N, C-alpha and C positions, 0 to 999 in steps of 0.2 A: 250457493252455486257447490255443488260437487265437483271433486277433483277432476272426474271425467268429464263434466260438462266445461270445467275450466281448459281442460286441456284440446277439447273439440274447438271449443272458441278460438283458443290461441293459434289452434292448426291453421283456422280458414280465416281469422280476422287479426290475427296478431301480427304486429309489425317486427322488424328485424333490424340490426344495428348497421351501420354502415359498412362495417367489415365484411358482415353475413351477407349482405347485397353485394357487395365485390367479390365475394368468393363465389358465389351462387352465378353471377354475371360470367367471372374469367370460367368457370365449369361450362357454361352455356357454349362460350366461345370454344372451346376446347371442344366439346360435342359437335358444334357447329362445323367444323373441319371434318369431322368422320362422316357426318350425315350430307354435308355437301358432296364430299368425294363419291361416296357410295351412291346418293340420288344421281350426280351426273354422270357416273360410269353406268348407271342403270338407264338413265333415259337416251344415253349416245346407243347403248344396246338395243333399246326399244326403237330409235329411229331406223337402225340398220335392218333391224328384223321386220318391221312393218312396211319398209320401201321394198327391202327384197321378196318379202311375202305377196306383196301387191302386185310387183312384178311377175313372179311365178305364179301367181293364184289363179283360180277361173273367173276371176273378174265379180267376185261376190262383194268385193268392197268397192263402195260408190269413191270416185274422187272427192267428192265434198265429205265423205267419212274420213277419207284419208289426209285431207287438209285440215281438218278440226282437229284429228290425232297428232298429226305433225306439229301443229300449232302448240298444241299442248303440252306435248313433250319439250318443244322449244322453249316456251315460256318457263316450266318447272326446271329446264336444263340453265337457263339463264339467271332464275333467280338463286339457285344453288351457289352458280358459279360466283353471284355477288355476295352471297354470303360467305362464301369461301375466302375470296378478297379481302372484304373487311375482316375476317377472324385473323388472317396471316397478319395483316398491315397493325391490328391491337395489339397482337402479342409482341410483335416487335417494336411498338412504341409508338407507330408512326400515327395512329389515332387514337386519341384518348377518349373520345366521346361514346358516353355509355346510351345515350339516348338513341344516336343512329344506330347501333349495334341492335337494341331492344326492338327499333322499328323493323330493321331488316329480318330479325328472328321471326317477328309478328308476322309480316308480310308472306315470308317464306312459307310460313306454317297454314297461312289462309290459301295461299296459292297450292301448297302439296295436297291439302285436304279437299279442297275444290277440285283438285285434280283427280284423286282418288275416288270423289263422289262422281265426277263425269265419266270416268274409265268405267266405274262399276254399273253406271247407269246403260251407257253405249256400247257396252261390251257383247260380243256376238255370243261369246261364249256364258250362257246363262248360270250355269255350274257355277261358274269361278267367280261371277261378279263380285263378291264381296272382299276378295283378297287384295285387290288394288287399294280398295278403301281402308281396310284394315293394317294393310303395309304403312301406308302414310299416316295413319293414327299412331302407330306404333315410332316411326320415326320422328313425328312432331312431338307426342305426348309423352313418349318413354323414353327417348335417348335426348331429349331437350327437356330442361327443368323448367317447370311453372309452380307458381304459387298454387297451394292446393285448391283455393277459390277459383282462381283463374283456371285451372285445369278441369275443374267441375263443370263450368260454364261451356269451355270449347268442347269437352267432350259430350255432353248434354246435347248442345246444340246441332253437333257435325252426326250424332247419332238421330237426333230427331229428324232431320234433312235425308238423311239416308233411307230411313224407314218411309218417310214420304215419297221418297222418287221410286223405291221399291213398290210402295204401293200403289203407285201409277201405273207400274208395269203390269203388276198381277196383285189381286189382294193378298195382305201377309197373314200367313198361316200362324196358328198357334205356337208351332214350334220354332219359325222365324222369331217371333217376339220373344219367346223364352230364351233362345239361343243369343240373341240380339242382346237383351237385359243382361243375360249372363255375362258376355263378352263385356258390355259395358262397366259391369261392376269389376271384373279382371282389370281392365284397363284403367280406370278408376283407382283400384288399390295400389296397381304397380307405380302410376305416376305419382301418387301420394307417398309412397314406400319410397322410391327414388329420390324424391324431393327433402323427407325426412331423414335419409341417409346422409345427402350433401348438406341438409341444414346442420345436423349433429357435428359432420366432419368440420363446417365451418365454426361452428360455435368450439368446438375443440382446438382448432387453430387458433381462432382468437384468445381463448384462454391462455395457449402456450406463447401467445406471442404478447399478449398483455402482462404475462409472467414475467418474460425474456425483459421488456421493456421496465417493470418496475425492479428486476433483478438489475437491469444496467443504471435504474436511476439509483438504487441504495450504493451501488458500487461507485457512483459518482457524487452524491450527498453525504455528507456529514450528518449523524444521527443528534449530536447533542446540540448544533448550531441550526442546523438547516442550510448551511451554505455548502458550497461546492467542496469537496474534499480534496486530498493530494493528490489522487488519481485523476480526476478531471482537470486540475489546476495544470497538471505536466501535460495532458495531452493538448489543452487549449492553449497553452504558451508555444509550443512546440509548432501546432498550426498557424498562431499569429506570427511566429519569427519566420517561417517558412513563406511569409507574403511578400513579395518585392514592393508591395505599398508601404510597408511599415518600415519607418525610419528608427531601426534600433538603437541607433545613439540617443534618441529623445526618449527612450523608453528606461523604466526602473524596476528591478525587483525588489521587494519592500517587505522584511521580516519584523512583525510587531509583537512585543510582550507585555502583557498587562501586568505591572509590576505589583509586588506584594498582594497578590491574588490567594496564595496559600493562605492568608491571615482570614482572607473572606470566607473560605472554605472552612476553616477552624472555627469561626464564629457561627456561622448560618448553616453549615453542613453541605455535604456534596450536592444535593437535590436543587437547593437554591444556588449553588455555586453553578450549577449547568444551567438554571433559568437566568442567572446573570449573563454568562457567555453568550447564552442565545440572544440577549439583548445586546451585548456588543458586537456581535456578529451582525445584526440587524443595522446597528448604526454605520459600522466600517460598510457594508453592503450599501447601505443609501450614500455614504460620503462619497465613496469610490463608485459611483454609479457608472455604468459603461466598462468598466475596466474587470480584470480578471481577479476575482478574491476567492480566498478559501480558507479553512479554518487548519491549520498544520498540526497542532495535537496540544494538548492540555490548553494553557491559556495563551498560546501562541496563533497569530493569524499571518496571511500572507498576502500579497497583492503583486499583481503585475500592471504598471499604471505609467501614465505619462510622466515625465519630469517637471513640467511646468504645473505649479500650482499644486507641487505635491505636499510642501510644507505646510502649506495652507489647511490640506485635507488633514494632516496628521494632529495639526493642533486642534481642528474641529473634532475628532475623534475623541483626543483627550479631553477636552472641555467636556465633551457630553457625557463620558465615562467618570469624571470627577461631579458631576450632577447626579449621576445614578446612585452614588454613594459618597457620603460625607462624613460616616462614623471611621471608616478605615482609610487610611492615606494610600488609594491606589495610584498608579501612574502608568505611562505608557512610554515604553524605550523602544526604538525603530532603527534597524540597521538597513542601509541602502546599498544595493549594487548597479552599479553601471556596466551594461554589457559592452565588450569591446569589439565583438565580431557579430556577424548578421546571426550566427546561431550560437548558443551558448546553453546546454544542457539544464534544464530547470532545477535537476538536483544540485549541480554546482554551483548555481547562480544563488539559490537558497543558502546552500551552505555558506556561501561569502557573505552574504545578507546578513545570515545568524551571527557569523563572527564579528560581524560590524557591531550588531546589536549587543553582543555579551562586552566587548569594549566600554559601553556605556552603563553597563548596568549599575556598577557601584560610583558612577559619579551623579551626586545630586543636580550640578548645575548643567548637565548636557542629556538630551532624549533622543538626538538623532545623530548619528554617526554613517558617514558614507565609505564604504570599504575602498581603502588607499594602498598604494604601492607597497608602503611599510606592512600594512595588516596581509596585503599579499605575500610578503616575503615568510612574515612567522604563520601564515596559514599554510604554503607549502610545506614549510619545515614541520608543521604540526601533521599533515597528512602523511608527510615521508615517515616521520617517526611513527605512526599507527600503523602505516602499510609494511614496514620494514622490519618492525621488531623481531619478528620471528626468523626473517633472514639473518638479521644482526646477531642472534644467538647462535644460530647456525653456523654461519661462518666466521665466528669469532672475532667477531668487530667489538662486541661489549667484552672488555677484560677487568678482570678484577684488581685494583689497585690496594695497598695496604699502607695505612699512616699507625705510625708507632704511638703506642700508650706507655707511659713511664711512672714509675713509682715516684712521689713528691719528695720523699725523704733522702733518696739516693741516685734519683736520675736515670735507673737501669731500667731497660725496657722489661715491661710485663704481659704486654698484649699488644694486640694490633686491630683496628677497625677496618672490615672490607668494606669497600666503595666501589661502585661500577663507574666505569668510564667507556665511553662510545667513541670510537675512533672509526668514522665512516669514510670510506672511500670517496662519497661525493661531497659531504659537508665538514670532512675533517673532522676535528674535536670536537664532539659536541656535549655541551655541559651538562650536567646532572640537574640543575636548575631549569634547563629547558626541556630536558624528556621526562624526567621523573613526574612533574606534576601533569604532562600530558596524558602518560601511561596510566595514572591514577584515576584522570578524567575519563578514560575510555576504557576503564576497570581491564587494563591489560599489565599492572603492576606485579601480579603475581608471578608472571614468567620472568619477570628480571629477579625478581628476590629468589625465586626459585633455582634458576640457574646460578645465582652467586653464591647461594648455599651449596650447592652442588660443586662448585669449581674450588670454594675455601676447602670443602671436607676432601676432596681430590687433592689440593695443594698440602694439606696437612700430613697426608698420608704419604706423599712423596718425601716430606721431610724426615717423616719416622724411618722409611725405606733407607734413605741415604745417611741416617745418623746426623742429622743436622739439627740445630737447636730448634727445639719446639715451643712455642709459646701460643696461649687461647687467644682466639680471634672472635670479635664480637660481630653478628651479623643483622640487620636492619631488617624489620618486618612492617607493613603496612597495615593499617585497619582493613583495607580492604583485601589483604592476604588471608584474614581470618572468615571471610564473606566468601571469597572466590577458590578457596581451598582448604587444606587443613593443615596447617603449619607443624601441628604437635606430631602429627603423622609423619608428615614430609621429614621433618628433622630426626626423627627417631631412625625413620628408614636409611637415611642418607648415612646416619652416625653408624649404623649397623654395617650397611652396604660397604664403607672403607675400613671397619674396624677400629673406629675411634673410641676414646672416653668422653662422655658428657662434659669432664672439665675442659676438654679442646674448643668448646663453643658456648659463646654467651649471646643469650638472644636479647636483642634491642628492640622496644616497642617505643614509639614517638609518643610524648604526652599529648600532641594533638590528635592523636587516633583515638585517645580514650573518652568517652562519653559518659555520661549518668546512665546508670541501670542497664549498661551494656552487660547483660548477663553472659552472652556468648563469649566476648572477650576475657571477661572475668573467669569463666570455666576454662579456657585456654591457657591462661596465666597459672592458674591453680593446678592444671596437669601437668604444665612443663615443668613446675616447682616440685611436685610429686614425684617426678622421673629424675631430679637431680639436676636440673639446669640452672644456670645462673641465669636470673632475669633483670637487665637495665632497664631503667627509664629516661630514654634519649631525650635531650632538649628541655630540661624541665626549667620553667619559667619563661617558656616560649609562648605557652598559652595564657589563658584567664581562670584556667580552674588548678592550678597548681596544689593547693593544699588539700582541695578535694579528691585530687588523685591520690596524694600521698594517704589519704585516710579509708579510701575504698579499694584500693588495689595494693597489692602485696609485692614490691620490688626488692632485690637485693642490694642494686646500685643505681645512685642516682647522678644523672649526666647532666651538668649545668650547662646552659645554653650558652654559648660564645659570645651573643649579644652584652651578656654580664660586664665582660670585657672589654668591649669597645669604649674608646677614651675612658681607658682606666686610669691614667694620671689626671686628667682634666675633671673628670666627674666625681665629685667627692662623697657622694652617695654610695658608689659601687661598693667601697671596703666595708661599711657597716651591714650593707644588703646580704653580702657573700660570708660575713663572718655569721650572722644570723643564719643563714642557710645551713652554713655547716655544723652549727650547734643544733639546729633541728632535726638534721641527719643523723648525728649522733646519737639524739635522745630517742628517734624511733628505729635506732638499730639499723642504719643504711649506710652503705658505703658511699663515698664521693668521687665524682671523677669530673674535671672542669675542662670545657673547650675551648679552644680558640687563644692557648695561650703563646703569646709572640714575644713577649720581653722578659728579660731577667727579672725585673723591677714585680711584673704580675707572679711570675715564678716565686719569687720569695716572699710575696705576701700570700700566696694561697698555701704555701708551706709551713709558714707561721699559723696562719688558721686552722691548720688541721686537714687541709684536703689530702686525701690519699693516693689519688692517680691524677695526672695531667696529660692533655692531648693539645697539640697546636704545632705550627710551623717551626717555634723554637727549638723542637725535637725532632721534627721532620714532617716534609708534605707528603701528601700520598704518592705513593710511587708503585711499578710495576713489581710482581712476585720477585722476579730474578734480581732485582735493583734491590730490594729490601732483604732478601737473603743473602747477598752478597755483602751488605753491609753488617749482619751479622755475623757472617763468617770471617771479615776482615777485623770484627772487634770494634768496629765504628758505635755499634751498639750495643752495649753491655747487657747481659740477660741475667 
């Protein structure tokens, strides 16, 4: 079958989708309103002119003729009004039945075409006989849309009847036959063309609507797992929380973390990992059937479910996950949040459920944790720190404290370490142990470290200007500083900005920040050294790779972690270990500084084994700049 034949077949015999059928039906409803109004107005006008014409005529028209015509006008007028009433009611949503509408349209068309045939057949004006018929044909077959096959049947049948009736009046001439056929062709093509245009419009709209549905689905469905995504989860849980029938106190937000999934990816690859996540998603979706379930991100899933039977569901999920993979020790950790009011923003609820989940991440014996009052206090403080770090820096709530560093052999001050202290108007003094890990977790630590660096350089500049004693200050840098900014550039620019010497600043990098093959950090350390800065290794011995650090990185000074001095008097292993460290440092050309010196006994021992610098409460706690400077000026600290 050729393409043309296929198109012709589809045109007359093809079926349409429900959307196209509905579109064409609504199009006919709209057209029906216009047609019925015009026809009704025309029929009212015809009634008036017929009645008045009869009254003032010469009596040519009989009473029977008048009665028939008035009856035909009234029938068509009534049919038009019925079609108008249905169309308006349908568009307003009061009637939804398509069959009634289609029936009224067919009935109106039959009446209208019959009216046209009757008027043409009985007209006194023989020259204008055809116009009533053609008008009704145009109304019914060109303004209203018909399937091409139906259009062909109706048009052919009506023209056949018209020619038959006209032939009864007088034999049809050749010109009438030709003109009638030409008119039949024109009306057939016009009707088919109108139908095709409406059909193409309908199919185009259907395509756009399907595309919109597809895009909406894509925006609601997670590609990896096939579950709902976070966007859908938010919408659905908001919708449920707004229902008064939902007892929110019996509902729970659940955050699920597939433990050790990273190892699965490393062993099998990301493609297999995604397939595995899809299986896990199916398990969770089946277990939490009827609840709102979604893929949060990576190996994290979330649910909004009833509290009853929650633990059993979690254990079922865990057992099935373990059955899927037995060569890698996978697990399932869950955090649960109980809403305390009818509406809780899903983002807030999930943050709290996630916080509870993190609390059991490293606890082998605990897999489920519910968000508690203690967690809430910690969580709010955590959020406060992240949300207010910029304001704290801007408003000076974060201050630089200085802790003295002394020479071991003389006890005189040879430097100081800059330490950040957050004196907040809401929480008071926030411990560095509280805000520094949080700033690192949320990648905000560079803001703090760069601010401390600027403060230190400004303070040193002030001591130079006032001819006060100047001592070098060591500044701590996090591993993230080297990822989020350029400390080498920042320090150099700050030194130049305040007109300082490189000897005024010591760069401290914590041992835990160093990892194997960290070439970026190695390059930064080498760059610091090439520019003449002294590089200190902070908290040596706090990690598990101390010797590798000494091998792979080049430092000038080793700061020995204060943990070595805990229980100094009781632990007999401390002294030989510290002695070995001092000997090791000397052999590889590094100077030494020991932190946490609190007793004269520890001081004497460290001096005896050759430690060069000391730091700890025995010599002074961290203190504000003015207090530290005052001690220097009063001679409490000898420089």
